[in-house]
N, C-alpha and C positions, 0 to 999 in steps of 0.2 A: 420390272425390268432390270434388268441383269447385266453387270460390270464384269468385262471380259478382260482380264490382266495376261498379259501374252509375256512369259517368263520362264527362266530356268527353275529347277528343283530349290537353289542355293542361293537365293536371293534374299537377304535379309532388309535391304531397304522395303522391297516388296514385301515384307511379312509385317514390317510396320505400317504400311497403308493397308493391308490385311485387316490387321486388328481393327484400325479405327475404321473400319466400313461394317465391322459385323458389330461393333458399339454402336455405330448408324442402324443397324438391320438392314442391310442393303445386301442383296442377293448378289454373289459373285463366284466366278468360276475364273481357278487359275490354270492355265492351257500354256505348252510348251513345245513350239511348233517341232521340236527335233524328236516328238514320240508319234508323229507321225510320219509311216503307218505305224501300228503296235497299239500300246496304251491311249492315242489318241486316236481318235476316227472323224472321218465326215461325210458330210452328202448336200447334194446340193441339187435341184432341180427346177427346169423352169416348163411349168403347164399351162398352155392357154395363155402366155404371157407373166405369168405369176411366178416369182420366184421363192423357192422356199428352202432353206438351207439349214442344218444343224452340224453340231459341235461335240463330241462326247469324250470325258474322259474323267477315270476313276468311277464310273458307274453314275454320273451327271452327264446331262445331254440339255443343250442349251439352245433354242431356238435364234436364228439370225433377226427375226423380226421384233424378239422379243430382248434384244442387245440395246443397252441406256447406253453404255459408252465404251470405249475399246483403249486399254494403258497398256504402250507399247514400250514393256520395261528394260529388259532384257531376253527377247526370246533367242532360243537355239538355234542352229542351221537345220530348216525343215528337213529330216529323214536321217537326220544321225544319228538317231538309237535305232534306227533301222535293224534286221537281224543280218540285209546285204547291202549295207549304204553305197550310195554312189553319186557322184556330180548331177546325173540324170535324173536320179531319184529325187535328189533337193531340189532340182528344177521344176520338176512336175509337182512335188508336194509344196512348195512354194505357190508355184500359180494356182492352185488348185486352194489353198487356205487364203490367201491373201486376195486371191479374186473374188472369191465367196465373200470375203470379210468387206471389201469395197465394195459389194452390192447393198449393205446395210445404210440406215440414215442414224448408226450411233453418232456419236461425240468420237472424235481422236488426239490423243495423248500420247504423241505427235502424228498428223499425217503422214504417211509414209512416205509420199514426194518430197513433202518440204523438209520431212526431217533428214532424208538422204540428200538435198540440196546444201540442209543447213549443217551437214559434216565438213563442207568445202572450206579450208582456213582462208584461201585467198578471197572465197567470196563474203564470208564472214566479215572480214578486214573491212571493205567496202562497203557492206552494209553498216557497219559498225560507225564507218564517218559520213555516213547519209544520216542516220539515227542521232548524230551530236556526240558521239565519246571522242575523247582524245586516242588517236591512234598513234603509236609508235612508228616510224620508217622503218619499213619493211621489204624486203626484196625477195623474190622466189625466181631461178635463176641455175642453168645448165652452164652457164657461161664465166671461168675463171675470172675474166678480164672484169666482169661488171661486177663479181664478189670481190674482187681486189679494191674496185674503186667506191664501193660502198663504205667496206671498210675502212678504207682511208678518208673518207667524207666524217664518219661517226664516229671512229678511235675507238670506242665502247660499244662491241657489238656482242650480240647473243646468239647461237645458230639453235635449231630445234626443230622438232618433226613437222612436215606439212600433212601427214597424215594421222598423227598420234603416235599409239604403242601399236608396233608391229602384229601381225597372227603370227602364232608358233606355239610350240610345244615343247621345252619349258618358256611363258610367255617373256619377254624382253623390254627390259625399262631404257626409255631413251632421256634422259633429263636435260632440261634445258642449260646450255653450256658456254659459257663465257669466250669469246674465240682472242687467244693469243696475237700480240700485236704483230708478230712475226710468222703469220701462219702461212702455208702454202694450200691454195685453194684449187690446185691442178685437178685435184680429185673431184671437185665439183663438177665435172665435164659427166661424171658416170650416174649422176643421178641429180634431178630436181633437188636443190639446196633452201632453205629458206633462212635468212639471217634479219637480223631485228636490232633496231638502236635498244642499247640496254639501258632500263630503267631501275637507278640506284632507289630501292623503294625500303618503305618504312614499314609495310607490313603486306601481309597479303586478306584481300578482299574477295570472299565469296560471295554473291547473290544469288540467291534463286528465285523465280520469278513462276507463280502459280496463276496461272490466268491472269489476274488486276492484281494477286496480291503478291507483296513482295517480301523476301527475307533475308537481311545482308550483315554478313558476319566479318570478324577484321581479325587478324592472328599476325601479332606485331614480328617482324623480319630482324634477322641477326645481321649487323655490320658485312656487308658483302655480300650476303645471300643472295644467290639467284635464281633458284629453283625450290620454292618453299613444300614440292608435295617428298622432297626425298633429306631425311637425316632429320634430327629431334630437335629443334631451338629453344624446346623448354616452356615455349609459349601454346596459349590454348587459344581457342576460338571464342569469341565474345559478340553477342548482338552489337550492332552499329547502324545510326541510321544513314539512311540513304537520302540524300539531298534533292529539292524538287527537280533540280536539271538533271539527274542521272535517272529519276524516275520517269520522268518525262521521255527520255532516251530509252530506256529498257521498253518502255509501252511503244514505240514508235520502233525497235527495233523487232518484237515479236509479232507488230503488226504485217511488217515489211517481209517478214521473216514466214510468216502465216504459223506461228507457234504458240501452242498453250501451257508450253512448258521450255524454261532454259535456266540453266545454270551457268552463270556469267564469271568468269576470273578476271580479278584487275589487279592491278599493281599501284600502291597509292605513296607518291614520292613523297619529300618531306615538304612541299608545300600544303600537301593536303589533294592533290589532283590524283583522281580512279584512273588510272590509263588502260584502257582495254585490250586484254591478251588473247579469248576465245570467248564462245559461249557452246557449251555440250546441251545438245536437244536432249541427251538423255542422261544426262550427268547426276550422279549420287548426291545425295544428300542425309542420307542417313547419320556419317560421322558430324555434320554439323548440329545437327536436329540434338544429336546426343551431347555435344558439350555445350550448346546454349539454350537448349529447352525451348528453342523454337519450334512453334508447330506446324510443321512444315509438311508431316504426312496426314494431318489430320486437315492441311489444307486442299491436298492433292486430293484424300476421299471425298473432301467435299464437291469440288470439282467434277469430279468421276461419277458421283450420284444425282449430281444436280440434272434434274428434268431437262429433256435436250427435242431436235426435232422428232424421232422416234417416237415421242409421247405426245 
């Protein structure tokens, strides 16, 4: 049985898992949807009620009924590498590829429908509350008056992107930013704006959940630090133990979200409380593993290579 990894060519995190799968002797195929049509090819047919499907790339062919699991890591846009790319060709290629893969009995990390929903920030916050995480007061609004009232109520608030990093070339970075007390919220009417109560943090927490395994890491924050993703604080990631309560909430969140993998970000305050910020269903873990030595890649390889319904 074969593991299918959907990702682009340059993906160091995927490379780490591929190495672990090779060590385990697990057959795998690395496939980029951007290569259809071209380097990648597919074929599916329905004959007398039976489904037969095949993918090929780099001279390798994999049968759909021979798939053990599918890891949706960082796939390219279908048909992006085609000689004459177009929105129509991308739609056709995506429908063909994912429609074919959805017919298999393979395990998914993560299933596409659940993954798409899990990217929605307002939905994440509601689910985090249901799972028992402390969640900072938050508002998403296009009403300047509502934004002003929220800022007056909580005094120290930050603004952040609702959807994450915007697409574009070159890519843009949108750090979480502290809102000044005299801010003019008139431009909130131009687009949905997410405001959140500022958590004065002593550290950033990255918790990576792989199935039932949990790997938590902590990086000390500088006084007044807002967004730990930008700027060098001089601190490194270090392993930290998650409490039983956090573990229960993580398990509950993954269950409700129907996710097999999640990268959770928390802000730790002076009292040691971990405040939920977000859960990235496809978040990076390579940088944490390299600094902490936590065997996250091996855990992903173990989950992908475990026997599933197809076997």
